[in-house]
C-alpha positions as CSV (number, residue, x, y, z in Angstrom):
1,M,88.3,-2.9,-3.5
2,D,90.1,-0.5,-5.7
3,I,88.0,1.7,-8.0
4,P,89.5,1.7,-11.5
5,F,90.6,5.1,-12.8
6,F,89.3,5.9,-16.3
7,S,90.6,8.8,-18.3
8,A,88.9,9.6,-21.6
9,F,90.8,11.0,-24.6
10,C,89.3,12.9,-27.5
11,S,90.2,12.3,-31.1
12,D,92.5,14.8,-32.8
13,P,90.2,17.8,-33.5
14,G,92.2,18.9,-36.6
15,M,93.3,22.3,-37.7
16,P,91.2,24.9,-39.5
17,E,92.2,25.6,-43.1
18,N,94.1,28.9,-43.1
19,G,94.7,28.7,-39.4
20,V,96.4,26.8,-36.5
21,R,95.5,24.8,-33.5
22,I,97.3,25.5,-30.2
23,G,97.6,22.5,-28.0
24,D,98.4,18.8,-28.6
25,D,97.0,17.3,-25.4
26,F,93.7,15.6,-26.1
27,G,93.1,14.2,-22.7
28,D,90.0,14.6,-20.6
29,G,89.7,18.2,-19.3
30,Q,92.3,19.6,-21.7
31,M,91.7,22.6,-24.0
32,V,92.8,23.5,-27.5
33,A,92.7,26.9,-29.0
34,Y,92.4,28.1,-32.6
35,R,93.8,31.1,-34.4
36,C,93.5,32.2,-38.0
37,N,96.2,33.4,-40.3
38,E,96.5,37.1,-41.2
39,A,93.6,38.3,-43.4
40,F,91.3,35.6,-42.1
41,N,88.6,35.8,-39.4
42,L,87.7,33.0,-37.0
43,V,84.1,31.8,-37.4
44,G,83.1,29.6,-34.4
45,S,84.6,29.0,-31.0
46,S,88.2,29.9,-30.4
47,T,88.6,27.2,-27.8
48,S,87.4,23.6,-27.3
49,F,87.5,21.4,-24.2
50,C,87.7,17.6,-24.1
51,I,85.0,16.4,-21.8
52,A,84.4,12.7,-21.3
53,G,85.9,11.8,-24.7
54,Q,84.1,14.5,-26.7
55,W,85.0,18.0,-27.7
56,N,82.5,20.5,-26.4
57,S,82.5,22.5,-29.7
58,T,83.2,21.9,-33.3
59,K,86.3,23.0,-35.1
60,P,86.0,26.6,-36.3
61,T,86.6,27.9,-39.8
62,C,88.8,30.7,-41.0
63,K,87.1,32.9,-43.6
64,G,89.0,35.4,-45.8
65,I,88.5,39.1,-45.1
66,M,87.1,40.8,-48.2
67,Y,88.7,44.1,-49.0
68,F,86.7,46.4,-51.3
69,I,88.3,49.3,-53.1
70,I,85.9,51.9,-54.2
71,A,87.1,53.7,-57.2
72,T,86.0,57.3,-57.6
73,T,86.4,59.2,-60.9
74,V,87.3,62.8,-60.5
75,S,86.9,65.0,-63.6
76,L,88.9,68.1,-63.6
77,D,88.2,70.8,-66.1
78,V,91.2,73.1,-66.5
79,I,90.0,76.4,-67.8
80,G,92.5,78.5,-69.8
81,A,95.2,75.9,-70.1
């Protein structure tokens, strides 16, 4: 008697906004990776594995990096000018 072979596939995990997904094979045991665009930080797992038809982690998000510019006022008194 032959034992049937079953291979699970995961659904498309999507891409994070302001980032990319690396990998298009959603078969059982496959991995996808995530990266964010410049000036964005990855929040969550950078990789996800398809295990028995389910991704082992949720899609991460890409959060913008905040740049703060601190303005300093310098007062110069010029004496004798």
